[in-house]
PDB file of N, H, CA, C and O in Angstrom:
ATOM      1  N   UNK A   1      -7.527 139.767  59.525  1.00  0.00           N
ATOM      2  CA  UNK A   1      -6.169 139.573  59.956  1.00  0.00           C
ATOM      3  C   UNK A   1      -6.130 138.951  61.359  1.00  0.00           C
ATOM      4  O   UNK A   1      -5.353 138.028  61.601  1.00  0.00           O
ATOM      5  N   UNK A   2      -6.947 139.443  62.270  1.00  0.00           N
ATOM      6  H   UNK A   2      -7.579 140.193  62.073  1.00  0.00           H
ATOM      7  CA  UNK A   2      -6.954 138.929  63.641  1.00  0.00           C
ATOM      8  C   UNK A   2      -7.278 137.437  63.648  1.00  0.00           C
ATOM      9  O   UNK A   2      -6.646 136.663  64.365  1.00  0.00           O
ATOM     10  N   UNK A   3      -8.253 137.044  62.858  1.00  0.00           N
ATOM     11  H   UNK A   3      -8.767 137.674  62.275  1.00  0.00           H
ATOM     12  CA  UNK A   3      -8.633 135.628  62.811  1.00  0.00           C
ATOM     13  C   UNK A   3      -7.490 134.773  62.257  1.00  0.00           C
ATOM     14  O   UNK A   3      -7.252 133.667  62.740  1.00  0.00           O
ATOM     15  N   UNK A   4      -6.789 135.279  61.253  1.00  0.00           N
ATOM     16  H   UNK A   4      -6.982 136.178  60.860  1.00  0.00           H
ATOM     17  CA  UNK A   4      -5.648 134.544  60.688  1.00  0.00           C
ATOM     18  C   UNK A   4      -4.541 134.380  61.726  1.00  0.00           C
ATOM     19  O   UNK A   4      -3.933 133.315  61.834  1.00  0.00           O
ATOM     20  N   UNK A   5      -4.286 135.440  62.487  1.00  0.00           N
ATOM     21  H   UNK A   5      -4.780 136.305  62.400  1.00  0.00           H
ATOM     22  CA  UNK A   5      -3.268 135.374  63.536  1.00  0.00           C
ATOM     23  C   UNK A   5      -3.696 134.377  64.608  1.00  0.00           C
ATOM     24  O   UNK A   5      -2.897 133.552  65.053  1.00  0.00           O
ATOM     25  N   UNK A   6      -4.955 134.458  65.018  1.00  0.00           N
ATOM     26  H   UNK A   6      -5.604 135.128  64.656  1.00  0.00           H
ATOM     27  CA  UNK A   6      -5.470 133.534  66.034  1.00  0.00           C
ATOM     28  C   UNK A   6      -5.283 132.087  65.604  1.00  0.00           C
ATOM     29  O   UNK A   6      -4.813 131.255  66.379  1.00  0.00           O
ATOM     30  N   UNK A   7      -5.652 131.796  64.372  1.00  0.00           N
ATOM     31  H   UNK A   7      -6.034 132.472  63.742  1.00  0.00           H
ATOM     32  CA  UNK A   7      -5.534 130.429  63.866  1.00  0.00           C
ATOM     33  C   UNK A   7      -4.077 129.984  63.809  1.00  0.00           C
ATOM     34  O   UNK A   7      -3.751 128.869  64.215  1.00  0.00           O
ATOM     35  N   UNK A   8      -3.205 130.846  63.307  1.00  0.00           N
ATOM     36  H   UNK A   8      -3.469 131.752  62.977  1.00  0.00           H
ATOM     37  CA  UNK A   8      -1.785 130.490  63.200  1.00  0.00           C
ATOM     38  C   UNK A   8      -1.178 130.204  64.571  1.00  0.00           C
ATOM     39  O   UNK A   8      -0.429 129.240  64.734  1.00  0.00           O
ATOM     40  N   UNK A   9      -1.500 131.033  65.544  1.00  0.00           N
ATOM     41  H   UNK A   9      -2.108 131.815  65.411  1.00  0.00           H
ATOM     42  CA  UNK A   9      -0.956 130.857  66.898  1.00  0.00           C
ATOM     43  C   UNK A   9      -1.482 129.567  67.523  1.00  0.00           C
ATOM     44  O   UNK A   9      -0.717 128.809  68.120  1.00  0.00           O
ATOM     45  N   UNK A  10      -2.759 129.320  67.392  1.00  0.00           N
ATOM     46  H   UNK A  10      -3.381 129.936  66.908  1.00  0.00           H
ATOM     47  CA  UNK A  10      -3.330 128.119  68.000  1.00  0.00           C
ATOM     48  C   UNK A  10      -2.890 126.848  67.276  1.00  0.00           C
ATOM     49  O   UNK A  10      -2.696 125.814  67.915  1.00  0.00           O
ATOM     50  N   UNK A  11      -2.729 126.909  65.960  1.00  0.00           N
ATOM     51  H   UNK A  11      -2.887 127.749  65.441  1.00  0.00           H
ATOM     52  CA  UNK A  11      -2.216 125.751  65.223  1.00  0.00           C
ATOM     53  C   UNK A  11      -0.776 125.449  65.631  1.00  0.00           C
ATOM     54  O   UNK A  11      -0.384 124.285  65.721  1.00  0.00           O
ATOM     55  N   UNK A  12       0.005 126.490  65.876  1.00  0.00           N
ATOM     56  H   UNK A  12      -0.313 127.435  65.803  1.00  0.00           H
ATOM     57  CA  UNK A  12       1.408 126.315  66.260  1.00  0.00           C
ATOM     58  C   UNK A  12       1.552 125.705  67.649  1.00  0.00           C
ATOM     59  O   UNK A  12       2.583 125.110  67.962  1.00  0.00           O
ATOM     60  N   UNK A  13       0.537 125.845  68.473  1.00  0.00           N
ATOM     61  H   UNK A  13      -0.301 126.328  68.219  1.00  0.00           H
ATOM     62  CA  UNK A  13       0.593 125.291  69.830  1.00  0.00           C
ATOM     63  C   UNK A  13       0.750 123.773  69.803  1.00  0.00           C
ATOM     64  O   UNK A  13       1.331 123.191  70.719  1.00  0.00           O
ATOM     65  N   UNK A  14       0.236 123.137  68.761  1.00  0.00           N
ATOM     66  H   UNK A  14      -0.236 123.610  68.017  1.00  0.00           H
ATOM     67  CA  UNK A  14       0.337 121.681  68.652  1.00  0.00           C
ATOM     68  C   UNK A  14       1.788 121.229  68.500  1.00  0.00           C
ATOM     69  O   UNK A  14       2.141 120.111  68.876  1.00  0.00           O
ATOM     70  N   UNK A  15       2.622 122.103  67.950  1.00  0.00           N
ATOM     71  H   UNK A  15       2.336 123.011  67.645  1.00  0.00           H
ATOM     72  CA  UNK A  15       4.034 121.772  67.776  1.00  0.00           C
ATOM     73  C   UNK A  15       4.929 122.478  68.776  1.00  0.00           C
ATOM     74  O   UNK A  15       6.128 122.635  68.546  1.00  0.00           O
ATOM     75  N   UNK A  16       4.343 122.904  69.889  1.00  0.00           N
ATOM     76  H   UNK A  16       3.369 122.776  70.076  1.00  0.00           H
ATOM     77  CA  UNK A  16       5.085 123.629  70.928  1.00  0.00           C
ATOM     78  C   UNK A  16       5.777 124.883  70.392  1.00  0.00           C
ATOM     79  O   UNK A  16       6.880 125.221  70.824  1.00  0.00           O
ATOM     80  N   UNK A  17       5.134 125.561  69.463  1.00  0.00           N
ATOM     81  H   UNK A  17       4.239 125.286  69.113  1.00  0.00           H
ATOM     82  CA  UNK A  17       5.692 126.768  68.862  1.00  0.00           C
ATOM     83  C   UNK A  17       4.771 127.971  69.038  1.00  0.00           C
ATOM     84  O   UNK A  17       4.858 128.933  68.274  1.00  0.00           O
ATOM     85  N   UNK A  18       3.899 127.925  70.028  1.00  0.00           N
ATOM     86  H   UNK A  18       3.829 127.144  70.648  1.00  0.00           H
ATOM     87  CA  UNK A  18       2.879 128.961  70.192  1.00  0.00           C
ATOM     88  C   UNK A  18       3.481 130.353  70.361  1.00  0.00           C
ATOM     89  O   UNK A  18       3.088 131.275  69.647  1.00  0.00           O
ATOM     90  N   UNK A  19       4.420 130.529  71.282  1.00  0.00           N
ATOM     91  H   UNK A  19       4.739 129.779  71.863  1.00  0.00           H
ATOM     92  CA  UNK A  19       4.973 131.856  71.532  1.00  0.00           C
ATOM     93  C   UNK A  19       5.822 132.323  70.355  1.00  0.00           C
ATOM     94  O   UNK A  19       5.836 133.511  70.035  1.00  0.00           O
ATOM     95  N   UNK A  20       6.530 131.401  69.710  1.00  0.00           N
ATOM     96  H   UNK A  20       6.519 130.435  69.971  1.00  0.00           H
ATOM     97  CA  UNK A  20       7.324 131.771  68.535  1.00  0.00           C
ATOM     98  C   UNK A  20       6.411 132.265  67.413  1.00  0.00           C
ATOM     99  O   UNK A  20       6.718 133.254  66.747  1.00  0.00           O
ATOM    100  N   UNK A  21       5.296 131.578  67.207  1.00  0.00           N
ATOM    101  H   UNK A  21       5.046 130.775  67.748  1.00  0.00           H
ATOM    102  CA  UNK A  21       4.356 131.996  66.168  1.00  0.00           C
ATOM    103  C   UNK A  21       3.702 133.316  66.543  1.00  0.00           C
ATOM    104  O   UNK A  21       3.471 134.160  65.678  1.00  0.00           O
ATOM    105  N   UNK A  22       3.403 133.500  67.815  1.00  0.00           N
ATOM    106  H   UNK A  22       3.591 132.814  68.518  1.00  0.00           H
ATOM    107  CA  UNK A  22       2.851 134.769  68.276  1.00  0.00           C
ATOM    108  C   UNK A  22       3.819 135.902  67.932  1.00  0.00           C
ATOM    109  O   UNK A  22       3.418 136.920  67.367  1.00  0.00           O
ATOM    110  N   UNK A  23       5.092 135.717  68.276  1.00  0.00           N
ATOM    111  H   UNK A  23       5.418 134.890  68.735  1.00  0.00           H
ATOM    112  CA  UNK A  23       6.113 136.727  67.960  1.00  0.00           C
ATOM    113  C   UNK A  23       6.158 137.001  66.457  1.00  0.00           C
ATOM    114  O   UNK A  23       6.143 138.153  66.025  1.00  0.00           O
ATOM    115  N   UNK A  24       6.212 135.937  65.677  1.00  0.00           N
ATOM    116  H   UNK A  24       6.225 135.001  66.028  1.00  0.00           H
ATOM    117  CA  UNK A  24       6.289 136.076  64.223  1.00  0.00           C
ATOM    118  C   UNK A  24       5.092 136.836  63.667  1.00  0.00           C
ATOM    119  O   UNK A  24       5.260 137.746  62.856  1.00  0.00           O
ATOM    120  N   UNK A  25       3.898 136.477  64.090  1.00  0.00           N
ATOM    121  H   UNK A  25       3.761 135.737  64.749  1.00  0.00           H
ATOM    122  CA  UNK A  25       2.690 137.108  63.565  1.00  0.00           C
ATOM    123  C   UNK A  25       2.616 138.587  63.932  1.00  0.00           C
ATOM    124  O   UNK A  25       2.238 139.415  63.103  1.00  0.00           O
ATOM    125  N   UNK A  26       2.975 138.923  65.170  1.00  0.00           N
ATOM    126  H   UNK A  26       3.282 138.250  65.844  1.00  0.00           H
ATOM    127  CA  UNK A  26       2.944 140.330  65.575  1.00  0.00           C
ATOM    128  C   UNK A  26       3.999 141.113  64.808  1.00  0.00           C
ATOM    129  O   UNK A  26       3.732 142.221  64.342  1.00  0.00           O
ATOM    130  N   UNK A  27       5.183 140.553  64.674  1.00  0.00           N
ATOM    131  H   UNK A  27       5.399 139.653  65.052  1.00  0.00           H
ATOM    132  CA  UNK A  27       6.250 141.225  63.939  1.00  0.00           C
ATOM    133  C   UNK A  27       5.869 141.411  62.470  1.00  0.00           C
ATOM    134  O   UNK A  27       6.061 142.487  61.904  1.00  0.00           O
ATOM    135  N   UNK A  28       5.339 140.376  61.869  1.00  0.00           N
ATOM    136  H   UNK A  28       5.183 139.501  62.329  1.00  0.00           H
ATOM    137  CA  UNK A  28       4.938 140.418  60.456  1.00  0.00           C
ATOM    138  C   UNK A  28       3.831 141.441  60.203  1.00  0.00           C
ATOM    139  O   UNK A  28       3.813 142.090  59.157  1.00  0.00           O
ATOM    140  N   UNK A  29       2.916 141.585  61.149  1.00  0.00           N
ATOM    141  H   UNK A  29       2.930 141.058  61.999  1.00  0.00           H
ATOM    142  CA  UNK A  29       1.760 142.469  60.989  1.00  0.00           C
ATOM    143  C   UNK A  29       1.875 143.745  61.812  1.00  0.00           C
ATOM    144  O   UNK A  29       0.871 144.410  62.069  1.00  0.00           O
ATOM    145  N   UNK A  30       3.082 144.089  62.223  1.00  0.00           N
ATOM    146  H   UNK A  30       3.897 143.548  62.014  1.00  0.00           H
ATOM    147  CA  UNK A  30       3.294 145.203  63.155  1.00  0.00           C
ATOM    148  C   UNK A  30       2.688 146.514  62.672  1.00  0.00           C
ATOM    149  O   UNK A  30       2.071 147.229  63.462  1.00  0.00           O
ATOM    150  N   UNK A  31       2.847 146.841  61.411  1.00  0.00           N
ATOM    151  H   UNK A  31       3.348 146.261  60.769  1.00  0.00           H
ATOM    152  CA  UNK A  31       2.327 148.119  60.904  1.00  0.00           C
ATOM    153  C   UNK A  31       0.814 148.214  61.110  1.00  0.00           C
ATOM    154  O   UNK A  31       0.300 149.270  61.475  1.00  0.00           O
ATOM    155  N   UNK A  32       0.119 147.130  60.880  1.00  0.00           N
ATOM    156  H   UNK A  32       0.537 146.272  60.583  1.00  0.00           H
ATOM    157  CA  UNK A  32      -1.336 147.123  61.037  1.00  0.00           C
ATOM    158  C   UNK A  32      -1.763 147.043  62.500  1.00  0.00           C
ATOM    159  O   UNK A  32      -2.897 147.385  62.836  1.00  0.00           O
ATOM    160  N   UNK A  33      -0.865 146.595  63.364  1.00  0.00           N
ATOM    161  H   UNK A  33       0.056 146.317  63.091  1.00  0.00           H
ATOM    162  CA  UNK A  33      -1.212 146.401  64.773  1.00  0.00           C
ATOM    163  C   UNK A  33      -0.794 147.561  65.673  1.00  0.00           C
ATOM    164  O   UNK A  33      -1.093 147.546  66.867  1.00  0.00           O
ATOM    165  N   UNK A  34      -0.114 148.558  65.130  1.00  0.00           N
ATOM    166  H   UNK A  34       0.129 148.570  64.160  1.00  0.00           H
ATOM    167  CA  UNK A  34       0.401 149.677  65.931  1.00  0.00           C
ATOM    168  C   UNK A  34      -0.668 150.333  66.805  1.00  0.00           C
ATOM    169  O   UNK A  34      -0.386 150.719  67.940  1.00  0.00           O
ATOM    170  N   UNK A  35      -1.870 150.460  66.296  1.00  0.00           N
ATOM    171  H   UNK A  35      -2.099 150.147  65.374  1.00  0.00           H
ATOM    172  CA  UNK A  35      -2.915 151.173  67.041  1.00  0.00           C
ATOM    173  C   UNK A  35      -3.818 150.241  67.858  1.00  0.00           C
ATOM    174  O   UNK A  35      -4.799 150.688  68.452  1.00  0.00           O
ATOM    175  N   UNK A  36      -3.491 148.971  67.885  1.00  0.00           N
ATOM    176  H   UNK A  36      -2.694 148.608  67.402  1.00  0.00           H
ATOM    177  CA  UNK A  36      -4.314 147.987  68.589  1.00  0.00           C
ATOM    178  C   UNK A  36      -3.901 147.916  70.059  1.00  0.00           C
ATOM    179  O   UNK A  36      -2.712 147.898  70.380  1.00  0.00           O
ATOM    180  N   UNK A  37      -4.887 147.877  70.938  1.00  0.00           N
ATOM    181  H   UNK A  37      -5.852 147.891  70.677  1.00  0.00           H
ATOM    182  CA  UNK A  37      -4.624 147.729  72.366  1.00  0.00           C
ATOM    183  C   UNK A  37      -4.096 146.317  72.637  1.00  0.00           C
ATOM    184  O   UNK A  37      -4.741 145.339  72.259  1.00  0.00           O
ATOM    185  N   UNK A  38      -2.938 146.198  73.285  1.00  0.00           N
ATOM    186  H   UNK A  38      -2.414 146.992  73.592  1.00  0.00           H
ATOM    187  CA  UNK A  38      -2.343 144.879  73.515  1.00  0.00           C
ATOM    188  C   UNK A  38      -3.245 143.904  74.276  1.00  0.00           C
ATOM    189  O   UNK A  38      -3.313 142.723  73.934  1.00  0.00           O
ATOM    190  N   UNK A  39      -3.925 144.388  75.291  1.00  0.00           N
ATOM    191  H   UNK A  39      -3.870 145.347  75.569  1.00  0.00           H
ATOM    192  CA  UNK A  39      -4.783 143.493  76.072  1.00  0.00           C
ATOM    193  C   UNK A  39      -5.974 143.010  75.247  1.00  0.00           C
ATOM    194  O   UNK A  39      -6.345 141.838  75.315  1.00  0.00           O
ATOM    195  N   UNK A  40      -6.567 143.907  74.475  1.00  0.00           N
ATOM    196  H   UNK A  40      -6.265 144.859  74.420  1.00  0.00           H
ATOM    197  CA  UNK A  40      -7.685 143.522  73.601  1.00  0.00           C
ATOM    198  C   UNK A  40      -7.229 142.514  72.555  1.00  0.00           C
ATOM    199  O   UNK A  40      -7.930 141.544  72.265  1.00  0.00           O
ATOM    200  N   UNK A  41      -6.052 142.751  71.995  1.00  0.00           N
ATOM    201  H   UNK A  41      -5.483 143.538  72.230  1.00  0.00           H
ATOM    202  CA  UNK A  41      -5.504 141.847  70.988  1.00  0.00           C
ATOM    203  C   UNK A  41      -5.363 140.437  71.566  1.00  0.00           C
ATOM    204  O   UNK A  41      -5.790 139.459  70.953  1.00  0.00           O
ATOM    205  N   UNK A  42      -4.764 140.347  72.741  1.00  0.00           N
ATOM    206  H   UNK A  42      -4.417 141.141  73.240  1.00  0.00           H
ATOM    207  CA  UNK A  42      -4.572 139.040  73.375  1.00  0.00           C
ATOM    208  C   UNK A  42      -5.905 138.348  73.623  1.00  0.00           C
ATOM    209  O   UNK A  42      -6.041 137.146  73.391  1.00  0.00           O
ATOM    210  N   UNK A  43      -6.868 139.096  74.085  1.00  0.00           N
ATOM    211  H   UNK A  43      -6.757 140.072  74.273  1.00  0.00           H
ATOM    212  CA  UNK A  43      -8.197 138.535  74.340  1.00  0.00           C
ATOM    213  C   UNK A  43      -8.817 138.037  73.030  1.00  0.00           C
ATOM    214  O   UNK A  43      -9.396 136.952  72.985  1.00  0.00           O
ATOM    215  N   UNK A  44      -8.693 138.837  71.968  1.00  0.00           N
ATOM    216  H   UNK A  44      -8.223 139.718  72.005  1.00  0.00           H
ATOM    217  CA  UNK A  44      -9.306 138.472  70.680  1.00  0.00           C
ATOM    218  C   UNK A  44      -8.695 137.219  70.074  1.00  0.00           C
ATOM    219  O   UNK A  44      -9.398 136.435  69.435  1.00  0.00           O
ATOM    220  N   UNK A  45      -7.398 137.021  70.265  1.00  0.00           N
ATOM    221  H   UNK A  45      -6.827 137.658  70.784  1.00  0.00           H
ATOM    222  CA  UNK A  45      -6.803 135.825  69.664  1.00  0.00           C
ATOM    223  C   UNK A  45      -6.736 134.646  70.635  1.00  0.00           C
ATOM    224  O   UNK A  45      -6.283 133.559  70.276  1.00  0.00           O
ATOM    225  N   UNK A  46      -7.194 134.875  71.868  1.00  0.00           N
ATOM    226  H   UNK A  46      -7.562 135.758  72.160  1.00  0.00           H
ATOM    227  CA  UNK A  46      -7.314 133.774  72.816  1.00  0.00           C
ATOM    228  C   UNK A  46      -6.027 133.345  73.489  1.00  0.00           C
ATOM    229  O   UNK A  46      -5.831 132.161  73.763  1.00  0.00           O
ATOM    230  N   UNK A  47      -5.147 134.299  73.758  1.00  0.00           N
ATOM    231  H   UNK A  47      -5.306 135.261  73.535  1.00  0.00           H
ATOM    232  CA  UNK A  47      -3.930 133.994  74.515  1.00  0.00           C
ATOM    233  C   UNK A  47      -3.996 134.717  75.857  1.00  0.00           C
ATOM    234  O   UNK A  47      -4.762 135.669  76.005  1.00  0.00           O
ATOM    235  N   UNK A  48      -3.208 134.282  76.829  1.00  0.00           N
ATOM    236  H   UNK A  48      -2.586 133.508  76.708  1.00  0.00           H
ATOM    237  CA  UNK A  48      -3.237 134.943  78.139  1.00  0.00           C
ATOM    238  C   UNK A  48      -2.876 136.423  78.046  1.00  0.00           C
ATOM    239  O   UNK A  48      -2.099 136.828  77.181  1.00  0.00           O
ATOM    240  N   UNK A  49      -3.438 137.213  78.932  1.00  0.00           N
ATOM    241  H   UNK A  49      -4.069 136.884  79.635  1.00  0.00           H
ATOM    242  CA  UNK A  49      -3.161 138.656  78.958  1.00  0.00           C
ATOM    243  C   UNK A  49      -1.683 138.946  79.166  1.00  0.00           C
ATOM    244  O   UNK A  49      -1.206 140.024  78.811  1.00  0.00           O
ATOM    245  N   UNK A  50      -0.957 137.998  79.736  1.00  0.00           N
ATOM    246  H   UNK A  50      -1.344 137.122  80.025  1.00  0.00           H
ATOM    247  CA  UNK A  50       0.481 138.198  79.941  1.00  0.00           C
ATOM    248  C   UNK A  50       1.238 138.323  78.621  1.00  0.00           C
ATOM    249  O   UNK A  50       2.360 138.830  78.602  1.00  0.00           O
ATOM    250  N   UNK A  51       0.649 137.874  77.529  1.00  0.00           N
ATOM    251  H   UNK A  51      -0.263 137.462  77.544  1.00  0.00           H
ATOM    252  CA  UNK A  51       1.280 138.001  76.214  1.00  0.00           C
ATOM    253  C   UNK A  51       1.343 139.457  75.758  1.00  0.00           C
ATOM    254  O   UNK A  51       2.040 139.766  74.790  1.00  0.00           O
ATOM    255  N   UNK A  52       0.631 140.355  76.434  1.00  0.00           N
ATOM    256  H   UNK A  52       0.066 140.104  77.220  1.00  0.00           H
ATOM    257  CA  UNK A  52       0.655 141.761  76.014  1.00  0.00           C
ATOM    258  C   UNK A  52       2.066 142.330  76.077  1.00  0.00           C
ATOM    259  O   UNK A  52       2.411 143.212  75.291  1.00  0.00           O
ATOM    260  N   UNK A  53       2.881 141.839  76.996  1.00  0.00           N
ATOM    261  H   UNK A  53       2.601 141.123  77.635  1.00  0.00           H
ATOM    262  CA  UNK A  53       4.275 142.277  77.065  1.00  0.00           C
ATOM    263  C   UNK A  53       5.021 141.847  75.809  1.00  0.00           C
ATOM    264  O   UNK A  53       5.798 142.618  75.248  1.00  0.00           O
ATOM    265  N   UNK A  54       4.785 140.624  75.374  1.00  0.00           N
ATOM    266  H   UNK A  54       4.154 139.998  75.830  1.00  0.00           H
ATOM    267  CA  UNK A  54       5.425 140.125  74.150  1.00  0.00           C
ATOM    268  C   UNK A  54       4.938 140.911  72.933  1.00  0.00           C
ATOM    269  O   UNK A  54       5.711 141.189  72.017  1.00  0.00           O
ATOM    270  N   UNK A  55       3.674 141.261  72.931  1.00  0.00           N
ATOM    271  H   UNK A  55       3.046 141.035  73.676  1.00  0.00           H
ATOM    272  CA  UNK A  55       3.093 142.072  71.855  1.00  0.00           C
ATOM    273  C   UNK A  55       3.848 143.396  71.753  1.00  0.00           C
ATOM    274  O   UNK A  55       4.265 143.798  70.666  1.00  0.00           O
ATOM    275  N   UNK A  56       4.020 144.062  72.879  1.00  0.00           N
ATOM    276  H   UNK A  56       3.682 143.736  73.762  1.00  0.00           H
ATOM    277  CA  UNK A  56       4.725 145.351  72.893  1.00  0.00           C
ATOM    278  C   UNK A  56       6.179 145.196  72.451  1.00  0.00           C
ATOM    279  O   UNK A  56       6.701 146.040  71.723  1.00  0.00           O
ATOM    280  N   UNK A  57       6.824 144.130  72.884  1.00  0.00           N
ATOM    281  H   UNK A  57       6.400 143.445  73.476  1.00  0.00           H
ATOM    282  CA  UNK A  57       8.218 143.889  72.492  1.00  0.00           C
ATOM    283  C   UNK A  57       8.339 143.741  70.980  1.00  0.00           C
ATOM    284  O   UNK A  57       9.258 144.292  70.375  1.00  0.00           O
ATOM    285  N   UNK A  58       7.430 143.013  70.376  1.00  0.00           N
ATOM    286  H   UNK A  58       6.683 142.566  70.867  1.00  0.00           H
ATOM    287  CA  UNK A  58       7.505 142.795  68.928  1.00  0.00           C
ATOM    288  C   UNK A  58       7.221 144.077  68.152  1.00  0.00           C
ATOM    289  O   UNK A  58       7.832 144.311  67.110  1.00  0.00           O
ATOM    290  N   UNK A  59       6.306 144.908  68.641  1.00  0.00           N
ATOM    291  H   UNK A  59       5.809 144.717  69.487  1.00  0.00           H
ATOM    292  CA  UNK A  59       6.070 146.191  67.979  1.00  0.00           C
ATOM    293  C   UNK A  59       7.303 147.076  68.094  1.00  0.00           C
ATOM    294  O   UNK A  59       7.652 147.774  67.143  1.00  0.00           O
ATOM    295  N   UNK A  60       7.960 147.057  69.237  1.00  0.00           N
ATOM    296  H   UNK A  60       7.676 146.490  70.010  1.00  0.00           H
ATOM    297  CA  UNK A  60       9.193 147.832  69.417  1.00  0.00           C
ATOM    298  C   UNK A  60      10.286 147.315  68.493  1.00  0.00           C
ATOM    299  O   UNK A  60      11.005 148.100  67.876  1.00  0.00           O
ATOM    300  N   UNK A  61      10.408 146.008  68.398  1.00  0.00           N
ATOM    301  H   UNK A  61       9.823 145.370  68.899  1.00  0.00           H
ATOM    302  CA  UNK A  61      11.403 145.418  67.509  1.00  0.00           C
ATOM    303  C   UNK A  61      11.125 145.795  66.058  1.00  0.00           C
ATOM    304  O   UNK A  61      12.055 146.103  65.313  1.00  0.00           O
ATOM    305  N   UNK A  62       9.881 145.775  65.656  1.00  0.00           N
ATOM    306  H   UNK A  62       9.125 145.525  66.261  1.00  0.00           H
ATOM    307  CA  UNK A  62       9.519 146.153  64.286  1.00  0.00           C
ATOM    308  C   UNK A  62       9.907 147.602  64.004  1.00  0.00           C
ATOM    309  O   UNK A  62      10.389 147.910  62.914  1.00  0.00           O
ATOM    310  N   UNK A  63       9.701 148.494  64.974  1.00  0.00           N
ATOM    311  H   UNK A  63       9.310 148.244  65.859  1.00  0.00           H
ATOM    312  CA  UNK A  63      10.095 149.896  64.800  1.00  0.00           C
ATOM    313  C   UNK A  63      11.605 150.021  64.631  1.00  0.00           C
ATOM    314  O   UNK A  63      12.075 150.767  63.772  1.00  0.00           O
ATOM    315  N   UNK A  64      12.359 149.297  65.442  1.00  0.00           N
ATOM    316  H   UNK A  64      11.977 148.691  66.140  1.00  0.00           H
ATOM    317  CA  UNK A  64      13.819 149.335  65.341  1.00  0.00           C
ATOM    318  C   UNK A  64      14.274 148.807  63.988  1.00  0.00           C
ATOM    319  O   UNK A  64      15.162 149.386  63.361  1.00  0.00           O
ATOM    320  N   UNK A  65      13.682 147.732  63.543  1.00  0.00           N
ATOM    321  H   UNK A  65      12.961 147.262  64.052  1.00  0.00           H
ATOM    322  CA  UNK A  65      14.029 147.162  62.242  1.00  0.00           C
ATOM    323  C   UNK A  65      13.790 148.195  61.142  1.00  0.00           C
ATOM    324  O   UNK A  65      14.634 148.374  60.264  1.00  0.00           O
ATOM    325  N   UNK A  66      12.646 148.873  61.189  1.00  0.00           N
ATOM    326  H   UNK A  66      11.961 148.728  61.903  1.00  0.00           H
ATOM    327  CA  UNK A  66      12.350 149.908  60.182  1.00  0.00           C
ATOM    328  C   UNK A  66      13.346 151.058  60.278  1.00  0.00           C
ATOM    329  O   UNK A  66      13.857 151.517  59.256  1.00  0.00           O
ATOM    330  N   UNK A  67      13.628 151.528  61.489  1.00  0.00           N
ATOM    331  H   UNK A  67      13.213 151.155  62.319  1.00  0.00           H
ATOM    332  CA  UNK A  67      14.548 152.654  61.684  1.00  0.00           C
ATOM    333  C   UNK A  67      15.956 152.321  61.199  1.00  0.00           C
ATOM    334  O   UNK A  67      16.669 153.193  60.704  1.00  0.00           O
ATOM    335  N   UNK A  68      16.345 151.079  61.340  1.00  0.00           N
ATOM    336  H   UNK A  68      15.766 150.371  61.742  1.00  0.00           H
ATOM    337  CA  UNK A  68      17.680 150.654  60.925  1.00  0.00           C
ATOM    338  C   UNK A  68      17.746 150.336  59.432  1.00  0.00           C
ATOM    339  O   UNK A  68      18.818 150.056  58.896  1.00  0.00           O
ATOM    340  N   UNK A  69      16.608 150.382  58.778  1.00  0.00           N
ATOM    341  H   UNK A  69      15.737 150.609  59.213  1.00  0.00           H
ATOM    342  CA  UNK A  69      16.563 150.116  57.345  1.00  0.00           C
ATOM    343  C   UNK A  69      16.684 148.641  56.994  1.00  0.00           C
ATOM    344  O   UNK A  69      16.956 148.293  55.845  1.00  0.00           O
ATOM    345  N   UNK A  70      16.485 147.787  57.968  1.00  0.00           N
ATOM    346  H   UNK A  70      16.264 148.070  58.901  1.00  0.00           H
ATOM    347  CA  UNK A  70      16.562 146.345  57.721  1.00  0.00           C
ATOM    348  C   UNK A  70      15.212 145.839  57.228  1.00  0.00           C
ATOM    349  O   UNK A  70      14.172 146.455  57.459  1.00  0.00           O
ATOM    350  N   UNK A  71      15.256 144.713  56.552  1.00  0.00           N
ATOM    351  H   UNK A  71      16.101 144.212  56.364  1.00  0.00           H
ATOM    352  CA  UNK A  71      14.034 144.071  56.078  1.00  0.00           C
ATOM    353  C   UNK A  71      14.052 142.610  56.466  1.00  0.00           C
ATOM    354  O   UNK A  71      15.098 141.961  56.453  1.00  0.00           O
ATOM    355  N   UNK A  72      12.902 142.108  56.806  1.00  0.00           N
ATOM    356  H   UNK A  72      12.052 142.635  56.816  1.00  0.00           H
ATOM    357  CA  UNK A  72      12.768 140.675  57.045  1.00  0.00           C
ATOM    358  C   UNK A  72      12.263 140.049  55.759  1.00  0.00           C
ATOM    359  O   UNK A  72      11.231 140.454  55.223  1.00  0.00           O
ATOM    360  N   UNK A  73      12.980 139.082  55.280  1.00  0.00           N
ATOM    361  H   UNK A  73      13.818 138.753  55.716  1.00  0.00           H
ATOM    362  CA  UNK A  73      12.601 138.451  54.019  1.00  0.00           C
ATOM    363  C   UNK A  73      12.143 137.046  54.266  1.00  0.00           C
ATOM    364  O   UNK A  73      11.779 136.341  53.325  1.00  0.00           O
TER     365      UNK A  73
END
């Protein structure tokens, strides 16, 4: 999963969509990423450590979406 996320984020950079793809991938895989350290995750996929804040935001958003009973289709 980490390698797939890394590839998707880096491929999206060519179209100036890197941060949007990062958000999408973290949100899409939030359940599997809950126990992952944000700084380690950023290092593994090759993005700046500052993205750890975005990582945390997307995990929080995923929790809210689940709590509200909403689904992303």
